[in-house]
PAROFI-745867 format. One record per atom (N, C-alpha, C, O, CB): x, y, z. Coordinates in steps of 0.001 Angstrom, whole numbers, padded with zeros to 6 digits, always signed. Glycine has a CB too. Layout:
XYZ/...
This chain:
+030997-003580-011684/+029932-004567-011506/+030485-005755-010716/+031642-006141-010884/+029359-005033-012887/+029661-006316-009871/+030061-007482-009077/+030310-008672-009980/+029627-008858-010988/+028989-007828-008030/+031278-009462-009617/+031587-010659-010404/+030469-011689-010363/+030257-012422-011328/+032868-011286-009907/+029764-011742-009256/+028710-012745-009093/+027331-012188-009418/+026319-012715-008955/+028720-013286-007676/+027292-011136-010201/+026024-010538-010615/+025317-011477-011561/+025992-011979-012459/+026242-009163-011279/+024051-011768-011466/+023101-011261-010476/+022934-012173-009265/+022081-011926-008412/+021768-011055-011123/+023741-013218-009188/+023611-014172-008085/+023630-013500-006709/+022875-013883-005816/+024724-015193-008161/+024496-012498-006547/+024575-011818-005245/+023249-011196-004831/+022975-011059-003638/+025644-010743-005283/+022428-010819-005798/+021144-010186-005485/+020087-011192-005057/+019156-010845-004331/+020646-009410-006680/+020222-012396-005490/+019207-013406-005182/+019568-014278-003994/+018686-014750-003277/+018977-014276-006377/+020851-014494-003782/+021219-015367-002669/+022521-014965-001994/+023056-015723-001186/+021328-016779-003150/+023031-013801-002309/+024314-013395-001761/+024242-012182-000863/+023214-011874-000260/+025257-013126-002860/+025367-011510-000798/+025546-010392+000116/+024632-009210-000174/+024373-008408+000723/+026960-009939+000072/+024142-009083-001387/+023317-007924-001743/+021821-008244-001789/+021027-007447-002287/+023756-007380-003084/+021445-009407-001272/+020047-009830-001333/+019106-008834-000651/+018097-008449-001242/+019894-011198-000692/+019408-008413+000564/+018539-007481+001299/+018470-006137+000579/+017397-005544+000463/+019050-007285+002748/+019600-005664+000102/+019637-004385-000627/+018792-004458-001905/+018044-003532-002218/+021098-004005-000978/+018922-005559-002631/+018153-005739-003854/+016651-005832-003554/+015833-005246-004264/+018627-006996-004594/+016305-006560-002515/+014891-006680-002168/+014295-005331-001759/+013165-005015-002131/+014711-007693-001038/+015034-004549-001010/+014556-003208-000650/+014363-002354-001899/+013385-001614-002000/+015545-002520+000317/+015284-002450-002842/+015169-001708-004100/+013908-002127-004857/+013169-001279-005357/+016420-001933-004980/+013666-003438-004940/+012458-003939-005613/+011203-003387-004947/+010288-002932-005634/+012428-005482-005600/+011151-003422-003632/+009990-002907-002902/+009788-001422-003177/+008653-000974-003341/+010154-003146-001395/+010871-000656-003228/+010748+000778-003519/+010181+001001-004920/+009397+001927-005126/+012117+001476-003384/+010563+000173-005873/+010057+000336-007246/+008552+000070-007302/+007804+000832-007915/+010801-000615-008216/+008116-001008-006664/+006687-001339-006646/+005908-000270-005876/+004829+000144-006302/+006456-002737-006012/+006453+000170-004753/+005798+001209-003963/+005678+002508-004758/+004651+003184-004681/+006570+001456-002663/+006695+002858-005507/+006636+004071-006349/+005525+003969-007375/+004825+004947-007637/+007978+004304-007061/+005361+002788-007958/+004293+002578-008930/+002921+002700-008263/+002031+003363-008796/+004441+001200-009598/+002750+002071-007112/+001477+002144-006391/+001164+003600-006024/+000020+004038-006148/+001519+001258-005114/+002168+004339-005579/+001969+005748-005219/+001542+006565-006434/+000628+007383-006337/+003256+006336-004615/+002191+006353-007570/+001859+007096-008789/+000447+006768-009266/-000303+007661-009660/+002874+006783-009899/+000088+005493-009229/-001260+005096-009631/-002310+005711-008711/-003362+006158-009168/-001389+003569-009630/-002020+005730-007431/-002947+006313-006464/-003141+007809-006722/-004269+008301-006737/-002437+006085-005032/-002046+008519-006923/-002135+009968-007201/-002980+010238-008437/-003851+011107-008416/-000729+010572-007391/-002729+009503-009505/-003457+009723-010757/-004926+009357-010617/-005795+010067-011124/-002826+008915-011887/-005209+008252-009933/-006599+007840-009742/-007365+008889-008938/-008522+009178-009242/-006664+006473-009034/-006735+009454-007929/-007400+010456-007086/-007595+011782-007822/-008512+012539-007504/-006590+010689-005809/-006745+012063-008795/-006959+013252-009638/-008213+013082-010485/-008992+014019-010658/-005732+013509-010548/-008396+011888-011006/-009526+011613-011888/-010831+011481-011108/-011857+012040-011497/-009270+010344-012689/-010781+010735-010001/-011988+010516-009177/-011615+010658-007706/-011328+009665-007038/-012620+009102-009453/-011617+011872-007208/-011163+012136-005836/-011887+011354-004747/-011288+011057-003713/-011306+013577-005551/-013139+011018-004945/-013898+010328-003898/-013887+008807-004038/-014413+008099-003179/-015319+010814-003904/-013295+008310-005105/-013241+006860-005305/-012266+006233-004314/-011229+006816-004000/-012827+006520-006758/-012605+005049-003828/-011704+004314-002945/-010733+003515-003801/-011108+002944-004825/-012494+003380-001976/-009496+003484-003369/-008450+002798-004110/-008033+001559-003325/-007801+001629-002118/-007234+003736-004366/-007940+000441-004007/-007532-000801-003342/-006724-001650-004309/-006705-001398-005513/-008766-001591-002825/-006059-002656-003764/-005315-003627-004557/-005550-005017-003991/-005744-005197-002788/-003802-003289-004579/-005527-005993-004887/-005461-007388-004459/-003981-007664-004205/-003142-007409-005069/-006086-008392-005545/-003668-008175-003043/-002275-008367-002641/-002040-009808-002196/-002976-010537-001867/-001899-007390-001510/-000778-010193-002194/-000421-011494-001638/-000594-011402-000128/-000134-010449+000501/+001050-011911-002027/-001257-012393+000448/-001637-012316+001847/-000566-012672+002848/-000684-012306+004018/-002767-013175+002071/+000454-013357+002444/+001432-013862+003407/+002510-012821+003720/+003663-012959+003311/+002080-015137+002875/+002110-011775+004455/+003070-010754+004853/+003804-011213+006097/+003139-011736+006992/+002372-009398+005100/+005090-011068+006234/+006015-010331+005390/+006669-011152+004289/+007519-010634+003565/+007064-009739+006229/+006294-012422+004144/+006903-013246+003102/+006727-012651+001713/+007625-012753+000878/+006315-014636+003135/+005572-012026+001455/+005330-011460+000126/+006261-010283-000156/+006488-009942-001317/+003871-011015-000004/+006790-009672+000872/+007754-008588+000655/+009020-009158+000011/+009639-008517-000839/+008097-007865+001999/+009389-010355+000422/+010566-011006-000153/+010263-011623-001517/+011047-011480-002455/+011086-012079+000797/+009129-012308-001625/+008856-013072-002843/+008400-012225-004023/+008826-012467-005153/+007822-014100-002560/+007538-011234-003782/+006997-010433-004896/+007139-008925-004667/+006557-008131-005405/+005528-010773-005111/+007897-008534-003665/+008215-007128-003382/+006989-006279-003057/+006961-005085-003356/+008932-006525-004559/+005994-006883-002454/+004807-006132-002030/+004925-005785-000547/+004944-006663+000315/+003506-006947-002300/+005002-004495-000276/+005021-004026+001108/+003707-003291+001367/+003691-002096+001663/+006265-003094+001387/+002609-004034+001249/+001294-003402+001295/+000933-002742+002623/+000155-001788+002599/+000270-004407+000975/+001436-003174+003778/+001147-002393+004979/+001713-000968+004871/+001104-000016+005358/+001723-003097+006216/+002867-000833+004238/+003447+000499+004039/+002581+001334+003100/+002470+002547+003274/+004877+000388+003480/+001969+000696+002111/+001102+001419+001161/-000115+001990+001881/-000527+003123+001629/+000649+000484+000007/-000685+001188+002781/-001852+001650+003535/-001443+002776+004491/-002108+003807+004578/-002500+000473+004322/-000347+002556+005196/+000134+003558+006156/+000429+004892+005468/+000173+005951+006043/+001396+003047+006870/+000961+004853+004247/+001297+006073+003512/+000064+006727+002892/+000139+007846+002386/+002314+005762+002424/-001076+006023+002933/-002306+006585+002385/-002488+006361+000895/-003356+006981+000281/-002346+008035+002658/-001692+005494+000310/-001823+005205-001122/-003076+004395-001413/-003666+004522-002485/-000593+004455-001627/-003482+003562-000458/-004650+002705-000643/-005614+002884+000518/-005216+003206+001638/-004231+001227-000772/-006894+002668+000224/-007908+002718+001273/-008073+001353+001939/-008362+001264+003132/-009249+003191+000698/-007889+000308+001164/-007942-001039+001719/-007278-002009+000750/-007034-001675-000409/-009404-001464+002006/-006992-003206+001234/-006414-004266+000402/-007292-005500+000490/-008041-005679+001451/-004958-004597+000840/-007192-006334-000506/-007897-007619-000547/-006845-008709-000639/-006385-009024-001736/-008908-007696-001757/-006454-009294+000490/-005434-010333+000443/-005915-011563-000327/-007010-012077-000099/-005027-010730+001855/-005075-012008-001229/-005353-013234-001978/-004850-014396-001138/-003767-014323-000558/-004676-013219-003406/-005613-015441-001071/-005236-016580-000239/-005364-017868-001043/-006088-018788-000664/-006111-016646+001035/-004650-017911-002151/-004661-019115-002978/-003574-020047-002504/-002448-019617-002254/-004474-018776-004471/-003896-021306-002379/-002910-022277-001927/-003214-023640-002516/-004353-023948-002864/-002878-022351-000397/-002176-024444-002620/-002373-025818-003068/-002576-026755-001891/-002909-027927-002064/-001187-026281-003904/-002369-026218-000677/-002554-027025+000521/-004026-027090+000891/-004776-026145+000647/-001735-026461+001687/-004441-028214+001484/-005835-028364+001893/-005976-028305+003390/-007087-028416+003910/-006405-029664+001377/
């Protein structure tokens, strides 16, 4: 184990590797949910509310939603656009 664990994952040498791992975990979940939903209701459209600030959301919350659409896991997304700025 790295001596600077988990610091290396958040701000060190393993940050990119850790972020890719996080994205793969979320993507695996989205894929599994999509498969199961389509088994139950094949004609239903599948969508998710996602963080709108791509690619920043890939880093902050591990959502790679363009990849989900491209892979066919989702039919569409609804980007959330909540902000404290006016």
